[in-house]
N, C-alpha and C positions, 0 to 999 in steps of 0.2 A: 508550441513545444512539440513539433513533429520531428520524428526521426525516420530515415529511410527504412522501409520494411525489409527484413531479412528474408531471402528466398529459401534458405536452408533451415528447416525446422528439425534438427536432430541433435543428439548428444555428440559433443566433440571433446577431444582431448586437448589439454593445455600444455604448453611448454612450462617448465618450472617458473612459478610466479608467486610472489608473496605480497600480501598487503602490508603496508608499513603502519604498525600500531605505535601510538605514543601515549604516555601516561599510564600504561597498563594494558590489559587485554580483556576481552569479554570472558565470562566464566564458562560459556558454552559456544558451540558452533553458531555461525550466522548463516541465514538464507537471505540473499539479496536479489533484487530484480530491477533491471533497467539497462539502457544502453544496448539493446539487442541481445541480452542474455539473462538467464537466471542462474544462480550459482550457490553452492554451499562452501563456506569457508571454515577452516578449523580455527580455534582460538589463537593459534600461532600465525594465522593469516594465509595458510596454504589452501589452495583450491582443491576441494575433494571431487566435485562434479560440476559440470557446466552444460547447460542446455542453450542452444541457439534458438532465439525466438524473434518475433516481429517487434512492433512498437509497443513494448510491454508497459502497462500502467499498474498492474496488480498481479500478485502471485502468492501462492502458499506452498510450503512443504507439508504434505499431508502425513498423518500418523503412520500410514503404510509405506512411506518412503517415496511415493509418487509426488509429482508436482502438479498443481492446478494453476493455470496461467490465463490472464486476459491480455491479449495483444491484438485486438481487433476482432478476433474470435475468442471463444473460451474453450480450453481443452485440458485434458489430463494425460500425463505421460509417465511411464515407469522410469526407474533410474537408468535403464539402458536406452531410453529414448523412444520406446514403443508407445504410440498414441492409442489410448484405450477408451477415450471419450472425447466428443467434440460438439460444440454448438457454433454455428456460423450465423451472424446477423444478416438478414435479407437486405437491410439498408445500411450502407457503410459510409455515406457522406457524413463527415464529422468524426469518423474513426471507428465505428462499430462498437464492440464490447470493450469497456474500459475498467470494469470491476467484476469480481467473482468471489464466491465464498461457498465452500461445501458445508451443507447443513447437517445436523444430526440425523434427520430423517432420510438422508441419502440424496435429496434434491440439491441443486446448485443454484444459489442466488446469483443473478446476472443483472448488470446495469448496462444498458445500451446508450452510449453517449449520442449515437446517431439518431435515435428515436425518442429518447427520454423515458424509455420503459425500464422499470425495475420489476423483476419477477422471479419466481422459482421455476426452474426447468427440471422436470422429472426424468428419471433414467429412460422412460419409454417415450419421451419427446413431447410431453404436454407442458403448457405454460400455466402456472397457477399464481394466485394472489398478485395480480398485476397492479403496480402503482404507475400512473402516468405523470411524469414530471414535465412542466413546461419547457420547451426548447429555448435555448439561449440564441435567439435569432441574430444577435449582433456578432456572435462568434460560435458557430455550431461545434467547434472543437472544444469549447468550454461549457458544455451543458452539465455533465456529471463527472465526478471522479469517484473516490472510493465510497462504497455503499456496504453497510454491515447490518446483519440480522443479530439482534441481541438475545440473550438467553430467555428473556421474558416475552419474546415474540415481537417486540418493537423493531423498527428498521431505521437506522441512521443513514441519511442521504446527504452527500456533499454536492451542492449545486455550485460548482466552482466559479463560473463566470460572473454570476450575480452576487457572489459572496454570501450565500445563505446555507446554513445547515438545518435540516428538518428532521424531526422525529415522527415517524408514522406508527400508529398503533396497529394491532392485529386487524382492526376494521378498515385499514388502508387509508385512514384519515390523519391529517396533520394534528399532532397533539402538542408539539413544541417547535419553535422556530427561532433561530438566532442569526441576526444579521452581523456580518463581520466586514472589516475593511481589508480586502485582498482576495486572492483566489483560494477558495476552500478546497484543499486537496485530500485531507484525511480527518476523521473524527472518531474518537474512542471515549467511552464513558469510564469514569472512575467508580469505585464501589459506593460512593455517596450520591451518585446520580449526576454529578457534574460532568462536563464534556470537554476533553482536550481537542483542539482544532489546529491543524497544521496549515500555515498560511505563507509558505515559502520563506519569508524573511523572519518569521516569528512563530511561536507556538503559544496559544492562549488557552486558559481554562475558564469556562463559563458555567455559572450556576443555573439551575432550572428557573430561577427568578431573574435571569439576564444580567447578573452581576459578574464583572470581570474579576476573577479571584487570583489569577496568577498569569504571568507572562514572561516568556524567555525570548529575547531579541538576539538574533545571531551576531549582529555587528557589535553588540555591547559585551560580548564574551571575551574579546581580545583574541579570538581565533578566527580563521577564515571559514566561517560557517554561513552558508546561504542556501536558498532553495530547498528548505525542509519540506518533504512531501510524505514520507512514510513514518509512522509512529507505532511502537509496540509498548504498551503499558505493562510493566512487570508487577508481580504481586507485592514487591517491596516498595512500590510507588515510583521507582525510577522509570525513565523513558529511554528506549532505544530508538534512535532517529536515523533515517536515511535521507540523503540529499540528492537532488536531481542536478544533472549537468555540472558536476564538480570537476574542476581542473586539477592538474597534478600537484598543485600546492594547496588545494582546498581540503576541507574535512569532508570525507565521503559518508561516514557514519560515526555515531558516538553514543555514549550512554550518559544521561543527565539525571542528577538527583533533584528532588523538590527544592533544594537550596541553590539550584542552578550551578552545581559543581559538575564539570565534565570529568568522568572517571577514566574513560579511554576514548581514543579517536583513531581513525585510520584513513589512509588515502592509498591510491594505487598509481604512483607516479609513472611506472613503466607503461601503463596503458594510456597515459595522457588523460584526455577528457573522458569521464565516466559518469554513470548515473545509478542511483539506488532509489528508485521511485517507491519501492515497497521493501520492508525489512522485517525479519522475524528471528528472534533469538530462539535457538533450538534447544530449549531446556526440557528434558524428558519429564520433569515434574509438573510442567504446565500442560494440563490436559486440553484446555481450550484457550489458545492465545487471544489476548485482548488487543487486537490490532486491526 
């Protein structure tokens, strides 16, 4: 899943373009990342802002309006495209930085797919709380995907190529591990401690006791849904899902209820093939997005 790196890393203006929503529309703006860009979309599908990036795997719209992006490096930029912070991996074989998260203490959680290191980067350039994940020697491109620090201090790590999601405690030791069939791209916990895992063709919910509690399979929905990589769990229990490498007739993003009802979906047919590796519903009432 390699895309050519964009050479231009700046804010660009778009010609008028609307995403095509079906079955309704999201209640709030969307932030999407993939296909060489990150962008904010209105609930009507209009593009508010767009940043050109490299091979983006993870991104956040921060509360201050800036964006935090992992596209081989990790960096933060203002709405007008000014780069205000950056971390570059020394080793880039395998893709460099594939995941990032700004933490409440001001540090940035970083996952280096190229080295298997997961760590906090301080604003003054120190690396703290380093977790060393084994490299996937069969395919270095598939060592890590999205990594998340939870409010209790635990860290969820998606080891994509080997199909394992691990939970590390504050002591940096594995306290829970779940084997899955497929590439583990994203994992988020629900309030009960169960974990949603995005596996491209499906999303599963696993209990702490390794019981499969729930599963949504894209092909069973009757809609052209595939390559599910980004998930945002909303307070009402719904999932907002982003899809990688979606064609003009595919579903690019959608909202899913626990009963597996698709509330809305959209595609961008005028762009042709597009990607939404990461997705965030920009609801101002959600102080800390669970994604």
